[in-house]
C-alpha positions as CSV (number, residue, x, y, z in Angstrom):
1,X,-9.6,8.0,-5.9
2,X,-12.4,8.9,-3.6
3,X,-16.0,7.9,-3.4
4,X,-17.9,9.5,-0.6
5,X,-15.7,9.4,2.5
6,X,-13.6,6.4,1.2
7,X,-10.2,6.9,-0.4
8,X,-8.3,4.2,-2.4
9,X,-4.8,4.6,-3.7
10,X,-3.6,2.8,-6.9
11,X,0.2,2.7,-7.4
12,X,2.1,1.4,-10.4
13,X,5.2,2.1,-12.3
14,X,3.4,1.1,-15.4
15,X,1.5,4.2,-16.7
16,X,-1.1,2.1,-18.6
17,X,-2.3,0.7,-15.2
18,X,-3.0,4.1,-13.6
19,X,-4.3,5.5,-16.9
20,X,-6.7,2.6,-17.2
21,X,-7.8,3.0,-13.6
22,X,-8.6,6.7,-14.2
23,X,-10.6,5.9,-17.4
24,X,-12.5,3.0,-15.8
25,X,-13.2,4.6,-12.4
26,X,-13.2,8.3,-13.4
27,X,-16.9,8.5,-14.4
28,X,-18.0,7.2,-10.9
29,X,-15.2,8.3,-8.5
30,X,-13.2,11.4,-8.1
31,X,-9.8,10.6,-9.5
32,X,-6.6,12.6,-9.5
33,X,-2.8,11.9,-9.8
34,X,-0.9,11.9,-6.6
35,X,2.8,12.2,-5.9
36,X,4.5,8.7,-6.0
37,X,5.3,9.1,-2.2
38,X,1.7,9.9,-1.3
39,X,-0.7,7.3,0.1
40,X,-4.2,8.3,1.1
41,X,-6.0,7.1,4.2
42,X,-7.6,3.8,3.1
43,X,-6.9,0.8,1.0
44,X,-3.9,0.7,-1.3
45,X,-3.5,-1.3,-4.5
46,X,0.0,-1.8,-5.9
47,X,0.1,-3.2,-9.5
48,X,3.5,-4.4,-10.9
49,X,4.0,-5.4,-14.6
50,X,7.0,-5.7,-16.9
51,X,10.3,-7.1,-15.6
52,X,8.8,-8.2,-12.2
53,X,7.9,-11.8,-11.8
54,X,4.9,-12.9,-9.9
55,X,5.4,-15.4,-7.1
56,X,5.5,-19.0,-8.2
57,X,2.1,-20.5,-8.5
58,X,1.1,-22.9,-5.9
59,X,-1.8,-25.4,-5.4
60,X,-4.4,-23.3,-3.7
61,X,-7.0,-24.6,-1.3
62,X,-10.0,-22.8,-2.9
63,X,-11.2,-21.9,-6.4
64,X,-13.5,-19.1,-7.6
65,X,-14.1,-16.8,-10.5
66,X,-12.9,-13.2,-10.0
67,X,-13.2,-10.5,-12.8
68,X,-14.3,-13.3,-15.2
69,X,-11.1,-15.2,-14.5
70,X,-10.8,-18.6,-12.7
71,X,-8.5,-18.2,-9.8
72,X,-7.0,-20.4,-7.0
73,X,-6.7,-18.8,-3.6
74,X,-5.6,-19.6,-0.1
75,X,-6.6,-17.9,3.2
76,X,-3.6,-18.1,5.6
77,X,-3.6,-18.2,9.4
78,X,-2.2,-14.6,9.5
79,X,-5.4,-13.6,7.6
80,X,-3.5,-12.7,4.4
81,X,-4.9,-14.1,1.2
82,X,-2.8,-15.2,-1.8
83,X,-4.2,-16.0,-5.2
84,X,-3.4,-16.4,-8.9
85,X,-5.2,-16.8,-12.1
86,X,-5.5,-20.3,-13.5
87,X,-5.2,-19.2,-17.1
88,X,-2.4,-17.3,-18.8
89,X,-1.1,-14.7,-18.4
90,X,-0.7,-15.6,-14.7
91,X,-1.7,-12.7,-12.4
92,X,-0.8,-13.1,-8.7
93,X,-2.6,-11.4,-5.8
94,X,-1.5,-10.9,-2.2
95,X,-3.9,-9.2,0.2
96,X,-2.8,-8.1,3.6
97,X,-5.9,-7.0,5.6
98,X,-4.0,-5.4,8.5
99,X,-2.9,-2.5,6.3
100,X,-5.6,-2.9,3.6
101,X,-3.0,-3.6,0.9
102,X,-3.5,-5.6,-2.3
103,X,-0.4,-6.4,-4.3
104,X,-1.1,-7.5,-8.0
105,X,1.8,-8.7,-10.1
106,X,2.1,-10.1,-13.6
107,X,4.5,-12.7,-15.0
108,X,4.5,-11.0,-18.4
109,X,7.6,-9.3,-19.5
110,X,7.9,-5.9,-21.3
111,X,7.8,-7.6,-24.7
112,X,4.3,-9.1,-24.1
113,X,3.1,-5.7,-22.8
114,X,4.4,-3.9,-25.9
115,X,2.8,-6.5,-28.1
116,X,-0.7,-5.4,-26.9
117,X,-0.3,-1.7,-27.8
118,X,-3.5,0.2,-27.0
119,X,-4.7,-2.5,-24.6
120,X,-4.4,-2.3,-20.8
121,X,-2.0,-4.6,-19.1
122,X,-3.5,-7.6,-17.3
123,X,-2.9,-6.0,-13.8
124,X,-5.0,-3.0,-14.9
125,X,-7.9,-5.2,-15.9
């Protein structure tokens, strides 16, 4: 996606994540599919859902509300930030500022994803 001079790449092996991103951001940003090996110049978001398991939740040092969800987060000495939602389903976040990469992962399995047919996966939201 591009907005002005900024490019952001959203990667996921779950089509509902990228489809939702196109629907949500499309009216405001120029969106287009890219080859799976392509990464633009700018921030990258990788969203993983299904069989992947999010990192184990830990007691974070800070709490906030992000995207209407209460989260716990920790800023680490290497400047990375880890976070997870405090309500189910648990969504984990890991941000690495050096390469502007945000990893989002869900603890839900494919059965839970299939049960919400027609609804975006939690990593998409």
